[in-house]
N, C-alpha and C positions, 0 to 999 in steps of 0.2 A: 628406496629413497636412500641418498648416500651419504654415510654415515660422517657430519663434521664436529667440530669443535668451536664452542661457541666463546669467542673473546669479545671484549667491549669493544671493537671495531669490525664485526661481523663475524658470519660463519666460516671456519678455515679449514680446509683441507688437512688431515692429518698429517700429510706428506709433508708439510709447510711449519708443522710446528719446531720442529726442531731440537735443540738442547733445551730443559725444562726443568726448573727448579717447580718440584709437584708441590710442594706445600710452604708457603712464606705470607707476607703480610707487607705491604707498601703502608699501610695507616691503620690503625688500631688503636682502642682506649678501653680503660676497664677500672672502674673504683678499686679492685682487688692488685692494681699497676699501679698506684699514685705517683706522677713526677717521669713516667717513664713510657709517655702517650708518642707515637708514632701520628705526628699529625704537621709535617712540615714536608708540603709538596717539595720541594728545593732537595731537601733530603733526601727523600724517595726517587728523584731521578735521577741523585746521583749513583745513589745504589743500585736502580736501574740500568743507566750507564755501564758503569763497573763490571757488573753482571754480562753486559752485552759485550767488552771488550775482553773479558775472560772467554770468551764462545758463547754465553748464553743465548738462547733465541726467545724462548717463551716461561712466564712465570705466571704461576696458579695463587691469586689471593686467597684466604679461606675465611680472610673476615666476615660477618653476616650481617645483618641487620641488626641497626641500634647501636655498633660499636666503631662508630666513625669510619665506614671504610671508604668515607667521598666518594660515594658514585659521579657525584661532577668533576672529579679531576682525572680517574681512570682514563678517560679515551683520551687526553691530553697529552698525561703522560706516555701511555704507548705512542701515539704518533708522532713525540720529540724523541724518542728513543729509538724506536724500531724495535721494541721488543713486546709478543704479541703478551696480553697481560688478559687474562679468563680470572674473572668476580664469581664473586659467592653470593648466593640470598642465605635464607637459613635463620636459626638462634642458635645461641652459645649457651651454657649453664645460668639459671635463675639469678649464680649469686653474682652476673657481670653487667645486672639490669638494676633498675628502681624498681623496689618490690609494685610500689605504688599504679608503676607504669606497665606491669605486667597483664592483669587482668584485660585491658586495652588490645595488647599484644596478641592478645591469644584471640583474638575477634577474629575470623574470617583469616586464618592463618594459613591455612592451606593455598588459599585463593590469594593472599599477598605474596606467597611464594612461586605461585605460578606467573603471577604477571611481572616477577621481577626476571623470568627465566624468558618471559615471551614477549610484554609491552615495553617493559623498561625499568631499570633499578630504581626503585623509593629513594626520595632524596629525602635525608633526616637534616630537617632543618636545625638543630637544636647543634646538632655537632658536625654538620656537612657543608661547609658554604658551595653553593652550588653553581654551574655556569651557567642557567638562566636565571631570571629575575625573581627577586624573592616571591613575587606573588602568583609566580607562574605551577604548574600542576604539580601535583605531590609526585607524582609518578608517570610513567613514559618518555617520551623522547626528550632529549636534552639538547638544550642549543650547541649547535656546531662552532667553536670559536672564532673561525676562519670566515663562517658565514651563517650571521645569525640567525637568518631566513629560511636554512636549512637545515630543521634540527634534525637531528641523528639518532638512532636509537639503539641505548646501551645497554644490554642483558646480561646478566649472570648467566655461567656456562656450569655449575656446580651446585647443590644445595650443603650448607652445611649446617650440622649437630651435635652432640656431646652428649657424653655418658659421665654420669658421678662416677664417686669413687664408691666400690664394694656394693651400691645401688641401683636400682630404676626408680627413679622419682615421679611421682605424677607429673611434672613438667616436662622432664624426659619423654616420656609415654605422648604425653601431649604432643609434642616438637618431633616427636618421629613419626607417630602418626600420621601430622601433616607436611610432613618430609615425604613419605612415603606417598601417600595423592598425590603430590605434585611432580612425585617422580612417574607417576604412571600416566598423567595430566600430558608429559612433556617429555618423558624418556631420559632426564635429566640424570647423573651419578649423585650419590650423596658420598660425603666426605665426613667422617667420624672423629671428632676428639675423644682420646682416651684417656683416663685418669689412673694413677698408680691404686694397684689394685681391683682396678675395672674387672668386670666379667665381660670378656666380649664376646662370648658366646651366646649373651644374656640379649649384646644389640643383635646382633645376628637372628638371632633367634624373635626379636621385633619387628625388623626390619624385612627379613626374605620370611621365617615358618607363618610369622602374625600376618605381614602386610604384604607380602608378596614380592618383595624389589628384589631382583635374581642378584645373587651375589656380587658378580661382574660389571655388577653398577653400584657394588658398596667401594669405598677406600677406608681402611680402618687408617688413622694417624697414631704418631707416637706409642708403636710397639716395643719400642725398645724402654720402654718405661713396666713392662711386664714380662717377669723375668724366667719364664716357663717355657722353656723350648720345644714341650709338645702340644703345648697351647698356640703356639706359632706355626708346627706343622700341621696340625688340625685346623685352624682356618685357613692356611693358603691350599692343602688340602677341597675346602668346601668351594673356592674357587675366589673368593674377594681380593681384592688388591691393599698393598701395604704400602701408606704412606712412611718412609722410613727418614725421621726430621731433626734426628737430636744431633748427628754428626758435627754440625756447623752454631750448634745452638751455643753462645757465651755460658760456659761453666754449669751447664745442665746435669745434675746429677745421673742421670743415663750417659753420659757421653763417652767413658769410658767402656761401656761393653755395645756400642752403635756397630763396629766395623764387625766384632765377633757377632752378635746377631745376622748382619747381612751376610759373613763368610758364613754361617752356618745353615741359613737358608738357600743360598746357592748349592754348597753342598750337597744341601736334602735336593735337589732340583727344583725347587721353587721360582728360580730367579725371573721368571715370567711372570711374577704379581711383585716384582718390586719395584719402588718410585722412591724418589731420593727429595728432598727438601730441607730450607733452611728453618722454616719456622722464626722466622724473625718477628719478637714480638715487644720486644723492649728498644729503650735510646741503648741501653747497653749491648745488647745483642747487636744493633745496626752497626756499633762502630767495631764490633770483632768480622765483619765483612763476611755474613754466616754466608750469602747467595756466591760470591764468587770464591771461597775457600772449598762448595761442594765442588769447581771444576779444578782447581788450581792443587788442592791437597788431597781431599777424599777418592776422586776419578782416578789421578794417577797411582793411588794407592793399590786400588781394585785391581788396575789394568796389569801393576806387579806380579799381584797376588793371581789371578786369574786368567788373564788375556787381555790383550783390548777390545774383543767384543764386550765385555761386561757392559765398561762405562757406557756404552752408544746402547743397549738394549735399556738399561737402568734410567738414564736419563732420556730417549729419543724413543727407541720402539714402543716402551712401555708406557709413559704418559699419553702417547700417539694413542692406543689401544684402550688405556682407562677413562679419558677424558670424549672420546670422540662418541657421540651419539645419533640416530636415527630422529632427530627432534620431530616429536610430533605439536600440533595444536589445539589447545581444549577446545 
């Protein structure tokens, strides 16, 4: 089989992916960020149009199940703006969910992830207005607004999990095991949210050594939160990808060191493992136009420092390799 990238409008030849924001959010909501929800389709469309006007072609949304990813809006936004959108399945840290709802979420977790990747994204009625009638199926094909009689299948293209600070909790272990099972069933890449003081080698041990996920199917986010460059080099040598996402976030404490982290990894010969993303998680961050700044600020700085080929590698060639999959049918 030929590797493809699974977008919300169908599978895509990696050569067609183009300039990519490899870690971002069109929609996201969490009790940890009250009043900062990204839940406005009009604002999401504006962000995509601005990104496209700056030269962006593809947008990878890491919002997992249960956090308002608005599965029913993603295909319409992609179609309206011409930007390829890759959606996520998975679960975030337990703190982002109602604790009373988690036991039900754990039931059949790997099967839910696999269905999101193959059958169709699960609609979350409480937080995600859907394009199909409220009485329609909870998962599977979404109605095409242009032709409601001809449903389209809107599927996820990656699995999102998260590592807690300093430890691996029972929730984290359960979610990572389910993510690994879904990877083995489908081939999907796994994207990992890292907290400050996280132990990424523990993540790699769980996903790779214990559950057999190849390192090149793992994308670690928020590496700029971890200051030890030795750890960066060790992980890169293992073959994982890094989504370096702080450069465009609004006021994040790691902003100031993001360029230095990128420069160090490039100079150490690890440029082929690096992806760039804005990781817009709040309304405040959206006002900072992070996805656009990737292309108008960070990319020119990298070109001036390392030559014109580097932005193309980090924004186009590397995402095409990281997210392309020989998709399997379970």
